[in-house]
TIMIRO-145088 format. One line per field, with one value per atom (N, C-alpha, C): residue number from 1; chain; residue in one letter; atom name; x negated, y, z negated. Coordinates in steps of 0.001 Angstrom, whole numbers, plus 500000, padded with zeros to 6 digits. Layout:
N
seq = NUM ...
mol = A ...
type = A ...
atom = CA ...
px = X ...
py = Y ...
pz = Z ...
This chain:
323
seq = 1 1 1 2 2 2 3 3 3 4 4 4 5 5 5 6 6 6 7 7 7 8 8 8 9 9 9 10 10 10 11 11 11 12 12 12 13 13 13 14 14 14 15 15 15 16 16 16 17 17 17 18 18 18 19 19 19 20 20 20 21 21 21 22 22 22 23 23 23 24 24 24 25 25 25 26 26 26 27 27 27 28 28 28 29 29 29 30 30 30 31 31 31 32 32 32 33 33 33 34 34 34 35 35 35 36 36 36 37 37 37 38 38 38 39 39 39 40 40 40 41 41 41 42 42 42 43 43 43 44 44 44 45 45 45 46 46 46 47 47 47 48 48 48 49 49 49 50 50 50 51 51 51 52 52 52 53 53 53 54 54 54 55 55 55 56 56 56 57 57 57 58 58 58 59 59 59 60 60 60 61 61 61 62 62 62 63 63 63 64 64 64 65 65 65 66 66 66 67 67 67 68 68 68 69 69 69 70 70 70 71 71 71 72 72 72 73 73 73 74 74 74 75 75 75 76 76 76 77 77 77 78 78 78 79 79 79 80 80 80 81 81 81 82 82 82 83 83 83 84 84 84 85 85 85 86 86 86 87 87 87 88 88 88 89 89 89 90 90 90 91 91 91 92 92 92 93 93 93 94 94 94 95 95 95 96 96 96 97 97 97 98 98 98 99 99 99 100 100 100 101 101 101 102 102 102 103 103 103 104 104 104 105 105 105 106 106 106 107 107 107 108 108 108 109 109 109 110 110 110 111 111 111 112 112 112 113 113 113 114 114 114 115 115 115 116 116 116 117 117 117 118 118 118 119 119 119 120 120 120 121 121 121 122 122 122 123 123 123 124 124 124 125 125 125 126 126 126 127 127 127 128 128 128 129 129 129 130 130 130 131 131 131 132 132 132 133 133 133 134 134 134 135 135 135 136 136 136 137 137 137 138 138 138 139 139 139 140 140 140 141 141 141 142 142 142 143 143 143 144 144 144 145 145 145 146 146 146 147 147 147 148 148 148 149 149 149 150 150 150 151 151 151 152 152 152 153 153 153 154 154 154 155 155 155 156 156 156 157 157 157 158 158 158 159 159 159 160 160 160 161 161 161 162 162 162 163 163 163 164 164 164 165 165 165 166 166 166 167 167 167 168 168 168 169 169 169 170 170 170 171 171 171 172 172 172 173 173 173 174 174 174 175 175 175 176 176 176 177 177 177 178 178 178 179 179 179 180 180 180 181 181 181 182 182 182 183 183 183 184 184 184 185 185 185 186 186 186 187 187 187 188 188 188 189 189 189 190 190 190 191 191 191 192 192 192 193 193 193 194 194 194 195 195 195 196 196 196 197 197 197 198 198 198 199 199 199 200 200 200 201 201 201 202 202 202 203 203 203 204 204 204 205 205 205 206 206 206 207 207 207 208 208 208 209 209 209 210 210 210 211 211 211 212 212 212 213 213 213 214 214 214 215 215 215 216 216 216 217 217 217 218 218 218 219 219 219 220 220 220 221 221 221 222 222 222 223 223 223 224 224 224 225 225 225 226 226 226 227 227 227 228 228 228 229 229 229 230 230 230 231 231 231 232 232 232 233 233 233 234 234 234 235 235 235 236 236 236 237 237 237 238 238 238 239 239 239 240 240 240 241 241 241 242 242 242 243 243 243 244 244 244 245 245 245 246 246 246 247 247 247 248 248 248 249 249 249 250 250 250 251 251 251 252 252 252 253 253 253 254 254 254 255 255 255 256 256 256 257 257 257 258 258 258 259 259 259 260 260 260 261 261 261 262 262 262 263 263 263 264 264 264 265 265 265 266 266 266 267 267 267 268 268 268 269 269 269 270 270 270 271 271 271 272 272 272 273 273 273 274 274 274 275 275 275 276 276 276 277 277 277 278 278 278 279 279 279 280 280 280 281 281 281 282 282 282 283 283 283 284 284 284 285 285 285 286 286 286 287 287 287 288 288 288 289 289 289 290 290 290 291 291 291 292 292 292 293 293 293 294 294 294 295 295 295 296 296 296 297 297 297 298 298 298 299 299 299 300 300 300 301 301 301 302 302 302 303 303 303 304 304 304 305 305 305 306 306 306 307 307 307 308 308 308 309 309 309 310 310 310 311 311 311 312 312 312 313 313 313 314 314 314 315 315 315 316 316 316 317 317 317 318 318 318 319 319 319 320 320 320 321 321 321 322 322 322 323 323 323
mol = A A A A A A A A A A A A A A A A A A A A A A A A A A A A A A A A A A A A A A A A A A A A A A A A A A A A A A A A A A A A A A A A A A A A A A A A A A A A A A A A A A A A A A A A A A A A A A A A A A A A A A A A A A A A A A A A A A A A A A A A A A A A A A A A A A A A A A A A A A A A A A A A A A A A A A A A A A A A A A A A A A A A A A A A A A A A A A A A A A A A A A A A A A A A A A A A A A A A A A A A A A A A A A A A A A A A A A A A A A A A A A A A A A A A A A A A A A A A A A A A A A A A A A A A A A A A A A A A A A A A A A A A A A A A A A A A A A A A A A A A A A A A A A A A A A A A A A A A A A A A A A A A A A A A A A A A A A A A A A A A A A A A A A A A A A A A A A A A A A A A A A A A A A A A A A A A A A A A A A A A A A A A A A A A A A A A A A A A A A A A A A A A A A A A A A A A A A A A A A A A A A A A A A A A A A A A A A A A A A A A A A A A A A A A A A A A A A A A A A A A A A A A A A A A A A A A A A A A A A A A A A A A A A A A A A A A A A A A A A A A A A A A A A A A A A A A A A A A A A A A A A A A A A A A A A A A A A A A A A A A A A A A A A A A A A A A A A A A A A A A A A A A A A A A A A A A A A A A A A A A A A A A A A A A A A A A A A A A A A A A A A A A A A A A A A A A A A A A A A A A A A A A A A A A A A A A A A A A A A A A A A A A A A A A A A A A A A A A A A A A A A A A A A A A A A A A A A A A A A A A A A A A A A A A A A A A A A A A A A A A A A A A A A A A A A A A A A A A A A A A A A A A A A A A A A A A A A A A A A A A A A A A A A A A A A A A A A A A A A A A A A A A A A A A A A A A A A A A A A A A A A A A A A A A A A A A A A A A A A A A A A A A A A A A A A A A A A A A A A A A A A A A A A A A A A A A A A A A A A A A A A A A A A A A A A A A A A A A A A A A A A A A A A A A A A A A A A A A A A A A A A A A A A A A A A A A A A A A A A A A A A A A A A A A A A A A A A A A A A A A A A A A A A A A A A A A A A A A A A A A A A A A A A A A A A A A A A A A A A A A A A A A A A A A A A A A A A A A A A A A A A A A A A A A A
type = M M M K K K R R R Y Y Y G G G F F F L L L F F F L L L V V V F F F L L L L L L L L L I I I S S S F F F V V V S S S P P P V V V C C C A A A K K K M M M H H H K K K Q Q Q Q Q Q K K K G G G V V V A A A I I I V V V L L L A A A D D D F F F G G G T T T T T T Y Y Y N N N T T T G G G F F F V V V D D D I I I E E E N N N I I I K K K K K K A A A T T T E E E K K K A A A F F F P P P H H H E E E K K K V V V V V V F F F A A A F F F T T T S S S N N N I I I I I I R R R G G G I I I W W W H H H K K K R R R Q Q Q H H H D D D K K K K K K F F F K K K N N N N N N P P P R R R Y Y Y R R R D D D F F F L L L Y Y Y V V V K K K G G G P P P L L L A A A T T T I I I A A A D D D L L L Q Q Q D D D Q Q Q G G G Y Y Y K K K T T T I I I I I I V V V Q Q Q P P P T T T L L L I I I Y Y Y D D D G G G E E E E E E F F F N N N D D D L L L L L L S S S Y Y Y I I I K K K G G G L L L N N N S S S I I I H H H T T T M M M K K K K K K K K K Y Y Y M M M P P P F F F K K K K K K L L L V V V I I I G G G R R R P P P A A A L L L G G G R R R N N N V V V W W W K K K Y Y Y D D D Y Y Y H H H E E E D D D I I I K K K I I I A A A A A A K K K A A A L L L S S S R R R D D D V V V K K K L L L A A A K K K K K K L L L N N N A A A A A A L L L V V V Y Y Y M M M G G G H H H G G G N N N E E E H H H Y Y Y S S S T T T G G G V V V Y Y Y A A A E E E L L L Q Q Q K K K T T T L L L R R R K K K I I I Y Y Y K K K T T T D D D R R R I I I F F F V V V G G G T T T V V V E E E G G G F F F P P P S S S L L L E E E D D D T T T L L L K K K A A A V V V K K K Q Q Q A A A R R R V V V K K K K K K V V V V V V L L L K K K P P P L L L M M M V V V V V V A A A G G G D D D H H H A A A N N N N N N D D D M M M C C C G G G K K K K K K D D D S S S W W W K K K R R R A A A F F F E E E K K K A A A H H H I I I K K K V V V I I I C C C E E E I I I H H H G G G L L L G G G E E E N N N P P P D D D W W W I I I N N N I I I Y Y Y I I I N N N H H H I I I K K K Q Q Q V V V A A A K K K D D D N N N G G G I I I I I I L L L K K K
atom = N CA C N CA C N CA C N CA C N CA C N CA C N CA C N CA C N CA C N CA C N CA C N CA C N CA C N CA C N CA C N CA C N CA C N CA C N CA C N CA C N CA C N CA C N CA C N CA C N CA C N CA C N CA C N CA C N CA C N CA C N CA C N CA C N CA C N CA C N CA C N CA C N CA C N CA C N CA C N CA C N CA C N CA C N CA C N CA C N CA C N CA C N CA C N CA C N CA C N CA C N CA C N CA C N CA C N CA C N CA C N CA C N CA C N CA C N CA C N CA C N CA C N CA C N CA C N CA C N CA C N CA C N CA C N CA C N CA C N CA C N CA C N CA C N CA C N CA C N CA C N CA C N CA C N CA C N CA C N CA C N CA C N CA C N CA C N CA C N CA C N CA C N CA C N CA C N CA C N CA C N CA C N CA C N CA C N CA C N CA C N CA C N CA C N CA C N CA C N CA C N CA C N CA C N CA C N CA C N CA C N CA C N CA C N CA C N CA C N CA C N CA C N CA C N CA C N CA C N CA C N CA C N CA C N CA C N CA C N CA C N CA C N CA C N CA C N CA C N CA C N CA C N CA C N CA C N CA C N CA C N CA C N CA C N CA C N CA C N CA C N CA C N CA C N CA C N CA C N CA C N CA C N CA C N CA C N CA C N CA C N CA C N CA C N CA C N CA C N CA C N CA C N CA C N CA C N CA C N CA C N CA C N CA C N CA C N CA C N CA C N CA C N CA C N CA C N CA C N CA C N CA C N CA C N CA C N CA C N CA C N CA C N CA C N CA C N CA C N CA C N CA C N CA C N CA C N CA C N CA C N CA C N CA C N CA C N CA C N CA C N CA C N CA C N CA C N CA C N CA C N CA C N CA C N CA C N CA C N CA C N CA C N CA C N CA C N CA C N CA C N CA C N CA C N CA C N CA C N CA C N CA C N CA C N CA C N CA C N CA C N CA C N CA C N CA C N CA C N CA C N CA C N CA C N CA C N CA C N CA C N CA C N CA C N CA C N CA C N CA C N CA C N CA C N CA C N CA C N CA C N CA C N CA C N CA C N CA C N CA C N CA C N CA C N CA C N CA C N CA C N CA C N CA C N CA C N CA C N CA C N CA C N CA C N CA C N CA C N CA C N CA C N CA C N CA C N CA C N CA C N CA C N CA C N CA C N CA C N CA C N CA C N CA C N CA C N CA C N CA C N CA C N CA C N CA C N CA C N CA C N CA C N CA C N CA C N CA C N CA C N CA C N CA C N CA C N CA C N CA C N CA C N CA C N CA C N CA C N CA C N CA C N CA C N CA C N CA C N CA C N CA C N CA C N CA C N CA C N CA C N CA C N CA C N CA C N CA C N CA C N CA C N CA C N CA C N CA C N CA C N CA C N CA C N CA C N CA C N CA C N CA C N CA C N CA C N CA C N CA C N CA C N CA C N CA C N CA C N CA C N CA C N CA C N CA C
px = 837390 837952 838864 840031 840855 840626 839674 838993 838357 837700 837182 838346 839346 840693 841397 841466 842122 841329 839821 839244 839455 839084 839307 840717 841706 842935 842999 842300 841939 841438 840287 839530 840248 841130 841869 842761 843515 844347 843748 842434 841605 841412 841159 840572 841990 843260 844226 844696 844234 844631 843503 842225 841393 841187 841286 840939 841974 843178 843992 843230 843052 842421 841201 840344 839037 839337 840278 840638 841446 842097 842830 841711 840682 839614 838621 838474 837528 838335 839552 840340 840356 840550 840669 839299 838150 836927 836547 837530 837075 838190 839150 840343 839702 840685 840439 841190 840987 841879 841895 842819 843156 843560 842599 842909 843599 844864 845214 845150 844266 843434 844430 845325 846247 846143 846185 846084 846663 848057 849039 849999 850948 852260 852978 853472 854176 855839 856217 857302 858200 859408 860304 860312 860287 860319 859237 858258 856938 856836 857718 857584 857932 858881 859062 857931 857301 856066 854931 854777 853571 854101 855511 855952 856164 856662 856501 855274 854218 852862 852495 852764 852359 853148 854426 855327 854878 854701 854264 852931 852035 850739 850722 851557 851794 852307 853114 853918 853018 852093 851219 850204 849649 848854 849119 850184 851078 850290 848924 847875 846770 846803 845885 846422 845834 846092 846015 847096 847438 847509 846830 847104 846936 847387 847149 846296 845581 844947 845190 844990 845269 843947 843705 842154 842339 843475 843561 843709 842581 842509 843533 843997 845119 846533 846842 847770 847726 846669 846690 846774 846285 846181 847662 848424 849759 850647 850434 851311 850722 849440 849060 849785 850034 850641 852032 852713 854199 854273 853156 853162 854322 854153 854867 856289 856517 858007 858958 860192 861063 861465 861604 862300 861622 860245 859580 859003 858746 858320 859347 860780 861820 862163 861676 862158 861105 861427 860409 860147 860732 860118 858811 858773 857781 856436 856447 855355 853895 854079 852786 852041 852943 852515 851951 852480 852126 850759 850196 848853 848012 848356 847742 846045 845154 843925 843139 841801 841411 840665 840147 839506 838511 837484 836192 836853 837804 838255 839126 839787 840636 839616 838698 837558 836936 836644 836052 836922 838351 839202 839112 839133 839436 838078 836944 835803 835691 836164 836206 837296 838214 839152 838789 837722 836795 836965 837550 837381 835982 835577 833992 834440 835547 835578 836907 836560 837470 837520 838523 838784 839435 838767 839598 839940 841448 842013 842646 841913 842665 843808 844713 846054 846001 844783 844365 844429 844765 844976 843905 842732 841814 840190 839457 837817 837459 838084 837897 837468 837244 836733 837133 838477 838888 838317 838017 837666 836301 835424 833976 833700 834634 834220 834303 835479 835951 834747 834365 833107 831927 831678 830591 830452 831706 832047 831750 832004 831732 830384 829845 828294 827535 827985 827342 827473 828591 828613 827910 827720 827248 825494 825174 823702 823417 824127 824019 822759 821816 821221 820676 821309 820749 819536 819139 817748 818124 819199 819486 820778 820685 821832 823286 823227 824534 825253 824635 825074 825409 825245 825792 827233 827830 829043 830079 829594 830449 829891 830541 830223 830228 831449 831679 832603 832012 833055 833009 834138 834134 835188 835126 836158 837009 838140 838781 838822 839002 839195 840406 840319 841658 842528 843729 844580 843939 843504 842996 841533 841030 839758 838647 837420 836319 835099 834057 833098 832272 832574 831625 831582 830601 830143 830873 831952 832563 833976 834430 835691 835991 836426 836545 837620 837251 838470 839372 839183 840133 840905 840826 841659 842701 842098 842742 843910 843593 844271 845524 845368 846412 847323 846574 847572 848415 847975 848712 849761 849472 850516 851535 851350 852477 853194 852801 853432 854370 854167 855166 856353 856516 857638 859102 859177 860756 860798 859860 859884 860283 859263 859625 860978 861589 862964 863737 863723 864418 864589 863489 863334 864107 863734 864443 865989 866690 867933 868385 867853 868374 867910 867499 867075 865968 865205 864100 862681 861733 860244 859858 859045 858476 857035 857149 856034 855668 854595 853880 852956 853268 852339 851301 850154 849262 848553 847491 847027 845877 844831 843488 842574 841681 840552 839862 838808 838244 836868 836494 834936 834653 835442 835226 835858 835370 836195 837834 838512 839886 840289 839339 839649 840332 840354 841020 842582 842911 844679 844772 844113 844307 844223 843364 843161 844352 845038 846115 847153 847456 848355 848202 847144 846818 847014 847113 847329 848884 849570 851088 851674 851106 851582 851546 850262 849835 850675 851225 851688 853270 853685 855221 855560 854328 854832 855538 855145 855760 854881 855152 854403 854812 856255 856952 856472 855279 854992 853681 853528 852862 852036 850840 850086 849544 850209 849082 848892 848117 847361 847603 847799 847771 846369 845533 843989 843071 842377 841736 842362 842007 842559 843370 844651 845008 845902 845707 846512 847686 848857 850142 850288 849309 849486 849226 848162 847802 848978 849520 850837 852168 852331 853557 853372 852345 851685 852163 851521 851850 853136 853900 855270 856019 855900 856215 856007 854794 854396 854871 855609 856328 857603 858154 859572 860483 859969 860752 861780 862786 863983 864444 864145 864495 863288 863160 862005 862137 862000 861735 860756 860608 859362 859281 858128 857986 856790 856152 855056 854194 852805 851968 850989 851910 851453 852155 851083 851960 852941 852805 853656 854291 855446 856465 856533 855352 855241 855415 854415 854250 854207 853220 853097 854444 854882 856203 857366 857520 858749 858562 857295 857097 856405 855288 854439 855074 855706 856574 857720 858802 860059 860475 859932 859967 860821 861261 862273 861277 860017 859244 857712 857333 856109 855894 856467 856558 856284 856194 856390 857593 858446 859882 860673 860183 860205 859592 858335 857687 858243 858746 859373 860798 861739 862875 862690 861461 861321 861174 860561 860242 861623 862645 863950 863764 863303 863333 864013 864938 865735 864937 864752 864400 864889 864640 865254 864054 864412 863361 863788 862548 862396 861493 862119 861008 861092 860246 859773 858329 857866 856275 856094 855234 854753 854746 854968 855012 856317 857254 858791 858651 857545 857367 856604 857462 856663 855705 855804 854667 853428 853553 852243 851941 852738 852041 851416 851556 851021 849624 849450 848039 847032 847513 846742 846530 847612 847533 846414 846650 845724 844137 843973 842628 841969 842978 842397 842329 843089 842590 841137 840995 839694 838477 838535 837438 837234 838162 837989 837035 837501 837063 835676 835380 834141 832869 833528 832546 832896 833385 833389 834457 835584 836138 837625 837766 838929 840293 841371 842459 843642 844267 845258 846529
py = 161677 162863 163391 162293 162656 162933 162617 162896 163982 164637 165867 167032 166602 167523 167708 166453 166600 167530 167124 168160 169395 170021 171238 171777 171058 171516 171907 170851 171234 172477 172700 173661 174941 175222 176286 176588 175335 175458 176061 175687 176112 177684 178083 179445 180091 179876 180630 180769 179697 179936 180814 180418 181004 182499 182840 184082 185274 184974 186028 186066 184976 185070 186131 185931 186413 188047 188016 189314 190430 189605 190136 190570 189620 189861 190914 190852 191825 193535 193343 194420 195096 193957 194469 195074 194528 194941 196396 196883 198335 199064 198367 199329 200198 201179 202050 201544 201717 201250 202666 203057 204160 203718 204014 203784 205183 205063 206039 206033 206602 206302 207196 206577 207361 207000 207851 207480 206577 206351 205180 205672 204693 205094 203694 203751 202512 202914 204373 204491 204499 204279 204174 205469 206709 207790 208346 207412 207516 206977 205812 204957 205769 206596 207324 208169 208779 209598 208857 207690 206887 206210 205676 205126 206320 207466 208513 208949 208936 209355 208040 206895 205655 205677 205916 205834 206999 208219 209236 209124 208610 208276 207058 206132 205217 205714 206597 207381 208230 208862 209932 209006 207881 206847 205276 205232 203788 202790 203141 202016 201633 202307 202099 201303 200577 199932 200784 201016 201743 201219 201201 200704 201551 201239 202256 201417 202161 201652 202654 202083 202748 203051 204029 204574 204169 204105 203852 202399 202225 200810 200300 201316 200753 200872 201590 201392 200009 199578 198740 197265 197481 196514 196058 197346 197030 196168 196543 195920 194688 194265 192789 192008 192683 191767 191501 192478 192216 191164 190482 189439 188212 188228 187007 187241 188669 189247 189025 188428 188114 189394 190316 191627 192272 191840 192734 191643 190548 189484 189025 189281 188612 189902 191248 192360 192555 192697 192823 194403 195267 196564 196635 195663 195978 194962 194259 193287 194067 195066 195652 196201 196755 197084 196170 195138 193844 193477 193528 192981 194030 195493 196462 196443 196820 196635 198161 198384 199436 199681 200941 201386 200654 200091 199026 197732 197274 195822 196270 197187 197384 197596 198330 198519 197355 196042 195103 194164 194316 193277 193603 194936 195435 195067 195168 194766 193381 192625 191053 190654 191465 191700 191707 192265 192702 194281 194977 196676 197078 197866 198234 199863 200381 201916 202210 202842 202990 204186 204879 206352 206156 206439 206739 208197 208533 209687 209796 210675 210400 211471 210970 211812 212833 212772 213643 215131 215799 217277 218044 217869 218632 217917 218610 217802 217826 216951 216470 215494 214807 213411 212391 212060 211043 211078 212259 212419 212135 212586 212364 211099 210415 208875 208138 208399 207843 208365 209481 209812 208825 208822 208180 206404 206075 204465 204581 205846 205798 205867 206583 207094 205839 205169 203662 202706 202687 201301 201819 203218 203689 203401 203393 203121 201677 200849 199602 199320 198954 198520 197281 196569 195388 195247 194232 194052 194023 193426 193558 194447 195374 196584 195909 194864 194213 193733 193327 192923 193965 195272 196139 196092 196168 196091 197123 198245 199184 200083 200377 201165 202754 202764 204285 203973 204722 204587 206196 206847 208425 208548 209755 210221 211661 211531 212990 213944 215280 215934 215915 216082 216383 217443 217642 218614 220006 220333 221519 221737 221021 221006 221003 220920 220838 221751 221697 222902 222007 222141 221298 222585 222532 223589 223991 223179 223196 223728 223381 223922 224638 225767 226896 226447 226012 225653 226626 227777 228905 228726 228454 228259 227287 226174 224719 225140 226291 226527 227335 228043 228926 227985 227038 226029 225263 224855 224368 225276 226465 227162 227304 227605 227630 226458 225216 224099 223671 224758 224601 225931 226166 227165 226842 225776 225174 225137 225183 225130 226726 227637 229224 229319 228711 229289 228814 227569 227113 228118 228401 229139 230460 231223 232427 232144 231151 230883 230625 230130 230070 231074 232057 233295 232924 231830 231611 231755 231592 231400 230062 230207 228841 228267 227179 226786 225456 225374 223946 223572 222108 221359 220329 221011 220035 219038 218243 217262 217745 218305 218863 217825 218035 217010 217889 217191 217552 217640 217224 217083 218243 218748 219602 220866 222027 223247 222803 223366 223390 224621 225570 226793 227109 225954 226133 226251 225909 225772 227294 227980 229597 230391 229686 230307 229968 228789 228486 229402 229622 230599 231976 232297 233855 233572 232717 232619 232459 231754 231810 232902 233580 235085 235978 235744 236865 236595 235148 234893 235452 234934 235179 236424 237288 238397 238554 237578 237799 237308 237819 237465 236478 235711 234997 233481 233121 231880 231681 230363 229853 228785 228632 227298 226895 225592 225187 223820 223444 221856 221064 219881 218763 218933 218841 218917 220132 220736 221836 223428 224074 225524 225578 226443 226980 225862 225667 224942 225100 224411 224578 226114 226128 227192 228677 228355 229667 230068 228760 229064 229559 229151 229693 230719 231315 232895 233671 233462 234113 234373 233060 233447 234098 233997 234699 236240 236648 238342 238639 237772 238445 238466 238027 238077 237347 236256 235323 234566 234340 233825 232432 232305 230859 230149 229115 228259 227271 227045 225788 225036 223694 223182 222213 222245 220856 220642 219256 218842 219171 219327 219825 218462 217380 216121 215592 214623 213821 212923 212338 211084 211602 211817 212226 210777 210830 209429 209817 209277 209331 211006 211594 212764 213533 213454 214428 214040 212560 212330 212464 212429 212568 213776 213957 215332 216667 216542 217893 217812 216750 216832 215890 215287 214174 215194 214381 215004 215366 214798 215370 215633 216758 217209 217322 217948 217913 219624 219683 221373 222039 221109 221603 221889 220987 221518 222471 222949 224004 225274 225072 226750 226599 225408 225608 226498 225818 226361 228284 228351 229711 230671 229904 230416 230504 229759 229810 228912 228887 227875 227456 225974 225125 224259 224024 223299 222760 221187 220248 219671 219761 218785 217870 216805 215768 215163 215688 215225 215674 214506 214716 215429 215962 216147 215456 214179 213185 213033 214099 214206 215322 216035 217302 216983 217133 216755 217451 218876 219790 219403 218767 218545 217329 216490 215136 215384 216427 217146 217293 217824 218066 216924 215943 214585 214068 214157 213965 214599 215980 216753 216604 216391 216110 214681 213560 212405 212915 213475 213826 214651 215667 216249 215602 214472 213825 212918 212332 211503 212222 213575 214182 214653 215029 215264 214192 212987 211864 210899 211720 210774 209683 209583 208350 208785 207880 208058 207595 208360 207877 207744 206455 206541 207024
pz = 644714 645093 644050 643766 643094 641657 641029 639780 640006 640948 640949 640892 641760 641993 640564 639794 638598 637476 637646 636596 636934 638212 638717 638300 638362 637825 636230 635514 634082 633769 634912 634613 634891 635880 636221 634995 634530 633227 631986 631828 630703 630711 631927 632347 632391 632591 632554 631062 630321 628888 627940 628441 627806 628243 629222 629884 629291 628733 628045 626611 625950 624932 624699 625648 625694 626037 626927 627349 626360 625217 624026 622913 622882 622005 622151 623558 624273 624080 624123 624067 622634 621780 620131 619830 620502 619929 620631 621387 621909 621259 620661 619914 619058 618495 617433 616128 614981 613768 613126 612668 611586 610201 609278 607860 607217 606679 605846 604522 603884 602557 601538 600762 599975 598587 597961 596254 596046 596465 596155 595253 594847 594061 593729 592395 591915 592200 592540 592242 593682 593479 594609 595569 594575 595239 596245 595606 596568 597830 598072 599400 600289 600276 601718 602207 601438 601631 602507 601752 602677 603723 603599 604983 605994 605926 606412 607319 606630 607252 608177 607649 608582 609909 609739 610973 611783 611383 612222 612901 612112 612555 613836 613652 614608 615959 615748 616863 617543 617077 617480 618253 617598 618178 618491 619503 619636 619915 620576 621282 619993 618835 617829 616753 616018 614805 613568 612795 611940 610370 609370 608431 607159 605829 604701 603820 602802 601710 600503 599447 598061 597350 597003 596406 595082 594387 593188 592490 591906 591254 590496 589682 588616 589555 590212 591182 592026 592697 593348 592302 591011 590088 590141 589683 589263 590481 591497 592773 593011 592525 592584 591528 590445 589451 589701 590570 591217 592070 592688 593547 593230 591873 591542 590539 590948 590376 591235 591308 592222 592753 591793 592193 593525 593123 594366 595577 595227 596354 597368 596914 597620 598486 598417 598984 600029 601385 602146 602283 601910 601849 601092 599942 599349 599781 600603 601222 601489 602233 602357 600855 600061 598714 597777 597997 597097 597424 598488 598827 599279 598950 599117 598880 599672 599376 599137 598997 598698 600102 600176 601590 602023 600631 601230 601635 600998 601478 602816 602916 604214 605395 605180 606338 606586 605669 605831 606551 606255 606924 608598 608590 610030 610830 610364 611102 611399 610415 610292 611665 611850 612928 614051 614203 615503 615819 614871 615067 614508 615457 615301 615384 615798 615605 614717 613562 612436 612207 612119 611602 610224 609047 607684 607500 607623 607348 605820 605032 603571 603702 603237 602688 601462 601004 599896 600127 599016 599273 599732 598542 599011 598818 598955 598791 597272 596458 595189 594635 593693 593221 594065 594326 595172 596422 597217 598621 598558 597533 597626 597226 596334 596327 597607 598290 599536 600808 600638 601534 601209 599987 599461 599906 599959 600557 602089 602764 604509 604696 603863 603988 603913 602815 602407 603539 604146 605073 606323 606651 607802 607543 606433 606133 606507 606840 607160 608612 608570 609876 610094 610978 611586 612377 612412 612922 614500 614534 616327 616204 617280 617226 617655 618307 618749 617587 616278 615242 614221 614917 613818 613582 612199 611810 612620 612570 613479 614417 615226 616292 616016 615460 614891 613626 612628 611157 610536 610750 610387 609675 608849 608112 608288 608345 608518 607240 607341 606518 605562 604318 603522 603981 603323 604031 603864 602777 602648 602980 603894 604511 603607 604019 603228 603835 603109 603552 604589 605818 606805 607800 608700 609524 610547 611195 612122 612071 610980 610468 609181 609268 608086 607275 606102 605138 604845 604863 604679 605770 607092 608317 607782 607341 606784 606120 605088 604044 604575 605315 606270 606822 607579 608159 607365 606122 605058 604599 604165 603773 604751 606044 607019 607073 606640 606496 605575 604312 603419 603455 604581 605024 604563 604428 603992 602403 601714 600344 600001 600905 600755 600875 601961 602073 601246 600970 599971 598444 597996 596951 597096 598341 598614 598496 599120 599171 597674 596690 595600 594439 595348 594379 593473 593505 592547 592961 592068 592199 592803 593338 593942 592851 592328 591545 592130 592179 592808 591747 591322 590569 591642 591405 591937 591193 591620 590686 590225 591066 590500 589988 589607 588773 587789 586936 585738 586413 587456 587683 588644 589522 590453 590424 591151 591102 591708 591220 591686 592168 592409 593125 594059 595276 596203 595899 594883 594573 594448 593645 593633 594976 595848 597170 598095 597795 598627 598022 596454 596135 596875 596851 597362 598729 599515 600904 601099 600126 600403 600136 599316 598978 600030 600696 601815 602875 603089 604717 604280 603083 603138 602431 602176 601603 600361 599321 598025 596966 595831 594598 593664 593984 593521 594027 594302 594706 593671 592679 591870 592118 592041 592178 590907 590150 589179 589507 588624 588479 587174 587355 586151 585276 586198 585762 586520 585688 586382 586269 587178 587213 588566 588695 586981 586630 585358 584430 584169 583359 583175 582384 581255 580595 581394 582339 583276 584224 584440 585454 584755 583748 582822 582282 581740 581565 582678 584045 585298 585492 585280 585479 584612 583376 582334 582522 582881 583401 584352 585516 586510 586174 584910 584489 585450 585816 586512 585478 586130 585094 585864 586984 587384 588780 588551 589191 590069 591178 592027 591528 591092 590596 591654 592230 593389 593041 593318 593225 594626 594424 595705 595856 595771 595980 597324 598065 599221 598522 597557 596856 595684 595696 594255 593594 592778 592199 590435 589716 588456 587985 588453 588040 588229 589535 589695 588620 588568 587776 586217 585958 584450 583789 584337 584084 584429 585729 586320 585762 585809 585267 584541 583687 582750 581470 580769 579370 578273 578349 577254 577623 576836 577519 578847 579581 581046 581235 582601 582903 582860 583180 583118 581843 580888 579466 579051 579349 578737 579544 580900 581193 580560 580419 579813 578243 577745 576165 576504 577617 577761 578327 578329 578754 580099 581009 582372 583113 583813 584448 585444 585400 586212 587165 588456 589493 590022 589739 590112 591514 592294 593762 593678 593324 593393 594871 595541 597061 597368 597739 598102 599398 599581 601074 602109 601911 602586 603434 602975 603536 604295 604438 605072 606429 607706 609175 609261 608992 609096 608474 607178 606561 606978 607239 607898 608962 609847 611260 611273 609637 609400 609472 609028 608844 610366 611240 612682 613330 613155 613653 613455 611982 611518 612262 612595 612984 614354 615171 616402 616393 615593 615544 615182 614302 614103 615066 615836 616960 618168 618142 619549 618863 617783 617185 617584 617274 617270 618840 619606 620988 620865 620003 620101 620827 621543 622638 621807 621744 621287 622192 622514 623638 622992
């Protein structure tokens, strides 16, 4: 009897140990993971943008796992090389960046950890090359069909809209542009205070239409009742030449130059406000005074809220309950 009593006691101890572990695993399998897919940055000025978005997302969804991934192969490669650089590896601020992964690897890690419901929210500006590649990854993963349903890698794997929306049946991207324009009110107020025109430098791309930037400019001017707002791109339309020509035709003598990018990284520091071959130098050569504002959209709480709302909307559309 004593032996059975001892075994029973051991059984109870095992149950008390295993039950919380099983409960934790069960809970984890039912949890939701959110992947913030960002282009990435190697610049210190860009860290704050990414960190701000991650912190705001964690605050909005305190019970869900939030991680970020970099879509740029080049930027990830630079960070991985820095893993052996004492300047970076001994600084806790860089830890997550040193081992940052791409969206595919990040999703795979989450699935391996037991997350079967995953929301990928791009912090991209619009439905261009980067977003379409990301969308292709998600479609590819969702095409997986195991012989037994219980072994399916994902219960739900979905992707949210970029800031300026996309051409989908439920959400009119024109409305997304209006929301984005309203989120930029602080920049408009700053330019007005400095008695300057506001010029944005977006990234754009060479492969898809960048007309959405021209639409954003039109919407900004309509909302704020001014023709002293200009939106150009590094790649695509409107180009630097297009933008500079429009500014000169408007007889503007002073501009606030600001990146229309989530992160104020290489493009903002070099292409926009660098000492050589930059937008700043081009404007100065045209005798236009330039005030550089090297702050990414990730420093704008209203812009960050766009991504938060897109996460909520894609979750609701797919029956995902966020706690």
